[in-house]
Every structure is written in C-alpha cells, then in structure tokens.
C-alpha positions as semicolon CSV with decimal commas, in nm:
position;residue;x (nm);y (nm);z (nm)
1;M;11,327;11,293;15,385
2;Y;11,592;11,260;15,657
3;P;11,747;10,937;15,519
4;L;11,770;11,100;15,176
5;L;11,925;11,416;15,322
6;F;12,170;11,214;15,529
7;R;12,288;10,993;15,245
8;S;12,312;11,274;14,991
9;V;12,460;11,551;15,205
10;L;12,554;11,475;15,565
11;S;12,715;11,139;15,492
12;R;12,961;11,314;15,261
13;L;13,089;11,532;15,544
14;D;13,360;11,435;15,788
15;P;13,170;11,269;16,076
16;E;13,313;11,492;16,347
17;F;13,243;11,806;16,143
18;A;12,887;11,684;16,086
19;H;12,850;11,638;16,461
20;H;12,958;11,997;16,523
21;L;12,705;12,123;16,267
22;G;12,433;11,920;16,436
23;A;12,536;12,062;16,772
24;L;12,474;12,415;16,645
25;V;12,119;12,323;16,548
26;I;12,056;12,149;16,881
27;R;12,186;12,446;17,078
28;A;11,958;12,676;16,879
29;A;11,663;12,449;16,963
30;G;11,724;12,516;17,332
31;V;11,702;12,894;17,310
32;A;11,377;13,063;17,411
33;P;11,127;13,100;17,252
34;V;11,237;12,831;17,004
35;A;11,254;12,570;17,281
36;S;10,890;12,621;17,378
37;L;10,779;12,583;17,017
38;V;10,985;12,267;16,969
39;R;10,852;12,118;17,295
40;T;10,494;12,140;17,170
41;A;10,582;11,864;16,923
42;T;10,829;11,661;17,130
43;A;10,711;11,661;17,493
44;A;10,663;11,303;17,615
45;D;10,325;11,179;17,730
46;P;10,306;11,181;18,112
47;S;10,250;10,804;18,106
48;L;10,612;10,763;17,991
49;R;10,758;10,908;18,310
50;V;11,007;10,674;18,475
51;R;11,140;10,669;18,830
52;A;11,494;10,539;18,884
53;L;11,792;10,633;19,100
54;G;11,546;10,820;19,320
55;L;11,483;11,058;19,027
56;E;11,189;11,117;18,797
57;F;11,266;11,107;18,425
58;E;11,019;11,279;18,189
59;S;11,088;11,009;17,932
60;P;11,275;10,676;17,929
61;F;11,474;10,800;17,629
62;G;11,796;10,986;17,700
63;V;12,129;11,079;17,547
64;A;12,433;10,878;17,650
65;A;12,770;11,025;17,736
66;G;12,992;11,109;17,442
67;F;12,745;11,328;17,255
68;D;12,751;11,642;17,470
69;K;13,103;11,633;17,607
70;N;13,117;11,995;17,725
71;V;12,765;12,059;17,862
72;T;12,660;12,285;17,574
73;M;12,351;12,107;17,436
74;V;12,145;12,010;17,741
75;R;11,865;12,262;17,691
76;G;11,835;12,181;17,322
77;L;11,826;11,807;17,384
78;R;11,548;11,852;17,637
79;A;11,356;12,060;17,383
80;L;11,390;11,769;17,140
81;G;11,220;11,541;17,392
82;F;11,497;11,357;17,575
83;G;11,427;11,277;17,939
84;H;11,788;11,281;18,049
85;V;12,126;11,389;17,919
86;E;12,449;11,233;18,039
87;V;12,723;11,484;17,970
88;G;13,091;11,405;17,928
89;T;13,303;11,210;17,952
90;V;13,456;11,489;18,162
91;T;13,812;11,464;18,290
92;A;13,966;11,663;18,573
93;L;14,216;11,817;18,330
94;P;14,121;11,967;17,991
95;Q;14,251;11,760;17,701
96;P;14,226;11,764;17,321
97;G;14,174;11,392;17,278
98;N;14,333;11,172;17,015
99;P;14,459;11,299;16,677
100;K;14,206;11,340;16,397
101;P;14,051;11,169;16,211
102;R;13,900;10,978;16,504
103;L;13,537;10,916;16,411
104;F;13,428;10,682;16,129
105;R;13,094;10,566;15,989
106;L;13,016;10,207;15,892
107;M;12,704;10,281;15,688
108;A;12,625;9,919;15,602
109;D;12,621;9,830;15,972
110;R;12,443;10,139;16,108
111;A;12,750;10,175;16,327
112;V;13,028;10,413;16,423
113;I;13,388;10,360;16,529
114;N;13,540;10,629;16,747
115;R;13,869;10,686;16,921
116;M;13,794;11,035;17,047
117;G;14,003;10,996;17,363
118;F;13,790;11,194;17,611
119;N;13,832;11,525;17,428
120;N;13,677;11,784;17,661
121;Q;13,735;12,122;17,823
122;G;13,781;11,980;18,172
123;A;13,586;11,957;18,495
124;E;13,603;12,325;18,587
125;A;13,448;12,434;18,256
126;A;13,179;12,168;18,291
127;A;13,107;12,283;18,646
128;R;13,049;12,643;18,533
129;R;12,788;12,535;18,279
130;L;12,624;12,291;18,517
131;R;12,579;12,566;18,778
132;A;12,389;12,773;18,521
133;L;12,172;12,475;18,429
134;R;12,091;12,401;18,793
135;R;11,924;12,741;18,817
136;S;11,676;12,642;18,546
137;R;11,354;12,460;18,631
138;R;11,316;12,349;18,271
139;R;11,591;12,096;18,239
140;P;11,614;11,720;18,201
141;V;11,777;11,487;18,448
142;I;12,149;11,554;18,408
143;G;12,406;11,282;18,457
144;V;12,778;11,355;18,459
145;N;13,018;11,092;18,327
146;I;13,375;11,122;18,458
147;G;13,692;10,959;18,327
148;K;14,066;10,952;18,390
149;S;14,277;11,238;18,258
150;R;14,521;11,106;18,000
151;A;14,811;11,291;18,160
152;V;14,754;11,112;18,491
153;A;14,921;10,774;18,546
154;V;14,691;10,476;18,594
155;E;14,823;10,424;18,948
156;D;14,703;10,777;19,032
157;A;14,360;10,729;18,873
158;T;14,166;10,727;19,200
159;T;14,293;11,071;19,300
160;D;14,204;11,202;18,953
161;Y;13,849;11,062;18,964
162;V;13,796;11,195;19,316
163;R;13,902;11,542;19,207
164;S;13,633;11,541;18,937
165;A;13,373;11,388;19,168
166;R;13,415;11,651;19,437
167;L;13,369;11,929;19,183
168;L;13,090;11,780;18,974
169;A;12,882;11,552;19,198
170;P;12,707;11,841;19,377
171;L;12,597;11,972;19,036
172;A;12,482;11,636;18,892
173;D;12,159;11,442;18,932
174;Y;12,372;11,129;18,906
175;L;12,742;11,061;18,854
176;V;12,902;10,788;18,642
177;V;13,253;10,644;18,673
178;N;13,372;10,552;18,324
179;V;13,638;10,281;18,341
180;S;13,542;10,117;18,013
181;S;13,640;10,339;17,722
182;P;13,890;10,162;17,495
183;N;14,046;10,492;17,389
184;T;14,247;10,588;17,700
185;P;14,554;10,369;17,758
186;G;14,521;10,145;18,063
187;L;14,169;10,256;18,148
188;R;13,990;9,925;18,099
189;G;14,233;9,758;18,336
190;L;14,059;9,950;18,615
191;Q;13,759;9,718;18,571
192;A;13,944;9,440;18,754
193;V;13,758;9,399;19,083
194;E;14,068;9,433;19,301
195;T;14,143;9,770;19,135
196;L;13,784;9,883;19,094
197;R;13,681;9,838;19,457
198;P;13,907;10,106;19,610
199;L;13,839;10,342;19,320
200;L;13,460;10,317;19,355
201;T;13,477;10,339;19,733
202;A;13,677;10,661;19,715
203;V;13,455;10,819;19,449
204;L;13,141;10,713;19,636
205;D;13,266;10,896;19,942
206;A;13,347;11,205;19,734
207;A;13,006;11,198;19,561
208;G;12,817;11,236;19,886
209;T;12,441;11,198;19,833
210;T;12,461;11,202;19,452
211;P;12,374;10,858;19,307
212;L;12,688;10,690;19,171
213;L;12,699;10,441;18,884
214;V;12,977;10,259;18,701
215;K;12,990;10,213;18,322
216;I;13,122;9,878;18,203
217;A;13,250;9,733;17,876
218;P;13,062;9,475;17,668
219;D;13,388;9,288;17,613
220;L;13,406;9,157;17,968
221;A;13,351;8,785;18,014
222;D;13,018;8,691;18,172
223;D;13,181;8,600;18,502
224;E;13,359;8,936;18,509
225;V;13,027;9,113;18,457
226;G;12,887;8,916;18,748
227;D;13,185;9,005;18,968
228;I;13,141;9,378;18,899
229;A;12,767;9,357;18,958
230;R;12,824;9,196;19,298
231;L;13,090;9,457;19,375
232;A;12,848;9,738;19,288
233;V;12,596;9,600;19,534
234;D;12,862;9,544;19,797
235;V;13,003;9,899;19,791
236;G;12,660;10,061;19,763
237;L;12,641;10,198;19,408
238;A;12,307;10,322;19,277
239;G;12,338;10,143;18,944
240;I;12,538;10,010;18,650
241;I;12,541;10,140;18,292
242;A;12,561;9,862;18,037
243;T;12,743;9,913;17,811
244;N;13,022;10,117;17,659
245;T;13,154;10,058;17,307
246;T;13,320;9,734;17,198
247;I;13,662;9,665;17,056
248;G;13,516;9,364;16,871
249;R;13,464;9,366;16,495
250;E;13,281;9,037;16,444
251;G;12,994;8,999;16,197
252;L;13,021;9,339;16,030
253;R;12,878;9,394;15,683
254;A;13,117;9,671;15,590
255;P;13,408;9,564;15,366
256;A;13,708;9,444;15,562
257;A;13,919;9,714;15,401
258;T;13,683;9,985;15,529
259;V;13,693;9,846;15,882
260;E;14,071;9,814;15,871
261;A;14,108;10,170;15,741
262;A;13,905;10,302;16,035
263;G;14,154;10,142;16,271
264;A;14,137;10,112;16,648
265;G;13,854;10,247;16,859
266;G;13,520;10,161;17,011
267;L;13,240;10,029;16,792
268;S;12,885;10,143;16,870
269;G;12,550;10,107;16,700
270;A;12,341;9,817;16,578
271;P;12,615;9,546;16,596
272;L;12,645;9,604;16,971
273;K;12,275;9,561;17,047
274;Q;12,262;9,192;17,132
275;R;12,571;9,188;17,353
276;A;12,453;9,500;17,536
277;L;12,118;9,331;17,605
278;D;12,297;9,016;17,722
279;V;12,513;9,216;17,963
280;L;12,205;9,400;18,088
281;D;12,037;9,067;18,160
282;L;12,345;8,944;18,346
283;V;12,358;9,260;18,556
284;R;11,988;9,249;18,639
285;G;12,017;8,886;18,739
286;K;12,286;8,972;18,993
287;T;12,139;9,298;19,124
288;V;11,760;9,305;19,100
289;D;11,710;9,167;19,451
290;A;11,942;9,436;19,587
291;G;11,736;9,715;19,428
292;L;12,023;9,831;19,203
293;D;11,928;10,001;18,876
294;A;12,072;9,861;18,553
295;L;12,059;10,118;18,273
C-alpha cells in the first residue's frame, strides 16, 4: 500500500514540501494519548536494547541528523519505534539555508540529493525545546549534531562550534561535530587533521561530560579516514559517525540529465551503502582496541 501511495501521490509533490507534510503526521504521533496507542505496535523487543557511548538505546534503529533539524519531532519519532534521534544540524546562528529547490529524488536509485545548507532556527531555539524534552521520562536517546554557521568565517569555526557546544551539550545525551556536509562552503576542509585537532579539543572541553563524536565524509581517502580515527582516539572522543552524504555520482541508474538537473549537493541512500560500510570497517579497525564506538 505504501509504495503505491508514494508513487502515485507523494512522489508527485515537491520533496521538501512532502517532508513538511510528513513532519506534521510524526508530530501528531507524539501527542498523548496517540503516542501510547502507536507505541503498542512499534515498541522494540527488550532483546534489541543496545549499550553504547555509556547510554542505553531502546532499539539499534535511530534517525540521523538532517531529518529533525529543529527538535520538533522527537516524541513522535520515539512513538514510531526509533531508539534514538539525532537532531540538527544546529548552528549557533539561525539561518535559512540554501535557495530552493534544494532537495531532489532519484527514484531509480532509491536516493536523494540535497543541498539544504544547514537550514535551522539556531542553537537557542533548539535549546528551549531540548529543555522541555529533558523533563520527559518517555523520550529516546537524543543526540545533537552541530555545524558551522554560514555567516562565520572558516578561520573562526572553532569559536562558533564552541558556542553551540556550551549551550547544547548539557541538554544532549551525546554531541556530534559535523565537519563533513558538502553544502557549507569550506566546511569539509576542517576534516584535515591539523585543523580538526584544535577544533575537536576545544569542543571536547566545552562539552564537559557529554559524549562527543565527529561525523566524517565518505569521500575521504582510506588513509585520511585512518588519520581521523587515530586522532579521535588521541583526543578522547567517544565515537565516530560514518558517514555523511557523498559528492560522488558514480554508478547511478537515473538518467544523466536528471542527475545533472539536480545539481550540486550530497547524495544519500542506497548508492552510498557500500562505501559507508567500508568506512565503518576502516574506523573499527583503527579504534576497536581503544574502545571507541563507530556508528
């Protein structure tokens, strides 16, 4: 039923508009007493509980950053059975993101291209909603993904990340430094070890006792992945998230004209699966003895 509904109705809508419609349904699913009714069908079996980062996850299945950018769907996503929700990417300053259209479907590839550009309402708005969620016992593990504000120069990125970390880390179960989105100019350059080390060290200090992770790109060379993994162990991170979206377009089934029309942005979905698994293997190989979590 869902595939038929998607292809006949939802796939005809602008992707970003369809996302907003879906968000309304998800938010409604998190409102009592609807949430309790939904949970009767979606609650994970206790045997699926996972312990990582010093936290207990009700389920190994969670929602990655980019879906709930403004901390508005956490309760609904838990009701639907997700064990954790990573909100964001949140920036210290509110920003509208890149011009629309900025989200494109590649139906033949079960993939999406986006160049959203960290559109979000800013760290202070996220903090207000996180405080309300922290008062609830019925919530999933909540991660907060932070990125660089577009208006801030790359050379001032550390100060910008620290500002977000100080505000949001006390309200997060874990915190993620996103230096791997392809949609903010200059951001991926922060993955260079000589630049990344002082940034992570500063954010780690600002995060206090909140577990800190770094999110990396799949487009890094294998030796660069290894360098970052060793750096994560060296500075004392709790884990690495592998991976963000890719700027690659190899092996797609969609017509070349369709891919070209979508333009620049990060590709996610089925075509990224194998490289993401390869990067995960590389990270685990460099970190497993150090007890670092690779997610």
